[in-house]
C-alpha positions as CSV (number, residue, x, y, z in Angstrom):
1,X,0.5,0.2,0.1
2,X,2.9,2.3,0.8
3,X,4.7,1.7,-2.3
4,X,1.7,2.3,-4.4
5,X,1.2,5.9,-2.7
6,X,5.1,6.7,-3.4
7,X,4.7,5.2,-6.8
8,X,1.8,6.9,-7.4
9,X,3.2,10.4,-5.7
10,X,6.3,9.7,-8.3
11,X,4.0,9.5,-11.0
12,X,2.1,12.7,-10.6
13,X,5.9,14.8,-9.7
14,X,6.8,13.3,-13.6
15,X,4.1,14.1,-15.1
16,X,4.5,17.9,-13.3
17,X,7.9,18.2,-14.1
18,X,7.0,17.3,-18.0
19,X,4.2,19.7,-18.4
20,X,6.3,22.4,-16.7
21,X,9.1,21.8,-19.1
22,X,6.9,21.8,-22.3
23,X,5.5,25.1,-21.6
24,X,8.8,26.2,-20.6
25,X,10.8,25.3,-23.9
26,X,7.2,26.3,-25.7
27,X,7.7,29.9,-24.6
28,X,11.4,30.1,-26.1
29,X,11.7,32.6,-28.6
30,X,13.2,31.7,-31.7
31,X,16.6,34.2,-32.1
32,X,16.1,37.2,-34.6
33,X,18.7,36.5,-37.6
34,X,17.8,40.1,-38.9
35,X,19.3,41.3,-35.5
36,X,22.3,39.1,-35.5
37,X,20.9,38.1,-32.1
38,X,23.1,35.7,-29.6
39,X,22.4,34.4,-26.2
40,X,25.3,34.1,-24.2
41,X,26.0,33.3,-20.6
42,X,28.7,35.6,-19.1
43,X,30.8,34.6,-16.3
44,X,31.2,37.5,-14.0
45,X,33.5,36.6,-10.8
46,X,35.5,33.4,-9.4
47,X,35.4,30.5,-7.4
48,X,32.3,30.7,-4.6
49,X,31.0,34.1,-6.2
50,X,31.0,32.9,-9.6
51,X,27.8,33.5,-11.4
52,X,26.6,33.4,-15.3
53,X,24.6,35.6,-16.5
54,X,22.3,34.9,-19.3
55,X,23.1,37.9,-22.0
56,X,21.1,39.0,-25.4
57,X,23.4,40.7,-28.1
58,X,22.0,42.4,-31.3
59,X,24.5,43.9,-33.5
60,X,24.4,45.3,-37.0
61,X,25.5,43.2,-39.7
62,X,29.7,43.7,-40.4
63,X,33.1,43.6,-38.0
64,X,32.5,47.0,-35.9
65,X,33.5,48.4,-33.6
66,X,30.0,49.7,-33.1
67,X,28.9,51.7,-30.2
68,X,27.3,50.4,-27.4
69,X,24.1,50.5,-25.2
70,X,23.7,48.1,-22.3
71,X,19.8,47.7,-21.5
72,X,18.9,47.0,-17.5
73,X,15.6,45.1,-17.1
74,X,12.9,45.4,-14.7
75,X,11.8,43.0,-12.2
76,X,7.8,41.3,-12.7
77,X,6.3,40.0,-10.0
78,X,7.1,37.0,-8.8
79,X,10.1,34.1,-8.7
80,X,12.8,36.2,-11.0
81,X,13.8,32.9,-12.2
82,X,10.8,32.0,-14.0
83,X,10.7,35.7,-15.4
84,X,11.6,35.3,-19.4
85,X,14.6,37.2,-21.1
86,X,14.9,40.4,-21.9
87,X,14.7,41.6,-25.3
88,X,13.3,44.4,-25.8
89,X,12.8,44.1,-29.7
90,X,11.1,47.3,-30.5
91,X,14.2,49.8,-29.3
92,X,16.5,46.8,-29.5
93,X,15.8,46.9,-33.4
94,X,16.3,50.9,-33.9
95,X,19.3,50.7,-31.7
96,X,20.8,48.3,-34.3
97,X,19.6,50.1,-37.3
98,X,21.1,53.2,-36.3
99,X,24.7,51.3,-35.7
100,X,24.7,50.2,-32.3
101,X,25.3,46.6,-30.9
102,X,23.0,46.2,-27.6
103,X,23.7,44.5,-24.9
104,X,21.0,43.4,-22.4
105,X,21.7,41.1,-19.9
106,X,20.1,39.2,-16.8
107,X,21.0,39.9,-13.3
108,X,21.5,37.2,-10.7
109,X,19.0,35.0,-10.2
110,X,16.5,35.8,-13.0
111,X,15.9,33.6,-16.2
112,X,18.8,31.3,-17.2
113,X,21.2,33.6,-14.9
114,X,23.0,31.4,-12.0
115,X,23.0,33.1,-8.5
116,X,20.4,34.4,-6.0
117,X,18.2,37.1,-7.0
118,X,19.7,40.0,-3.6
119,X,17.1,42.7,-4.2
120,X,18.0,46.4,-4.5
121,X,15.3,48.3,-3.4
122,X,14.0,51.2,-5.6
123,X,17.7,52.5,-6.3
124,X,17.0,52.7,-10.4
125,X,20.4,54.4,-11.3
126,X,22.6,52.1,-8.3
127,X,21.4,48.9,-10.0
128,X,22.1,50.4,-13.4
129,X,25.4,50.8,-12.6
130,X,26.2,47.5,-10.6
131,X,25.0,46.0,-13.0
132,X,27.1,47.7,-16.3
133,X,29.9,47.1,-13.8
134,X,29.3,43.9,-13.6
135,X,29.2,43.0,-17.4
136,X,31.7,45.6,-17.7
137,X,34.1,43.8,-15.7
138,X,33.3,40.4,-17.8
139,X,34.6,42.0,-20.7
140,X,31.2,41.7,-22.6
141,X,30.7,45.8,-23.0
142,X,34.5,45.1,-25.3
143,X,33.7,42.3,-26.9
144,X,30.1,43.5,-28.5
145,X,31.3,46.7,-29.5
146,X,34.1,45.4,-31.4
147,X,32.2,43.5,-33.1
148,X,33.3,39.7,-32.2
């Protein structure tokens, strides 16, 4: 009797995981080839403090160098790990048309980025600047601007 309950619970869990994974896969957007969209995992820090930030890059055609725009995302209500990858396609397209490379890193604990989300309160400028320093310190600013 106990084994039957365990098997039923295990079966229910597996079904739920299957449904959730198919929902997540169904929500993965196709990369926009016209904007040379790439998604990279940017390593930041090392050892116990190292994380990988899911980062979207859009670039104009050509070898560059390109001026660079780094866009920060907001936070939807709920668990930040369930927040989809920010793309901001309309504004990204406009900047790419004007010759800019656009980099949109997801903060720690958001979407597929590793690490724990730490709420920064309402200091929008401070949060954005800290994020810029983290991304540029990892070398993504130079790589994107040079067209690599």
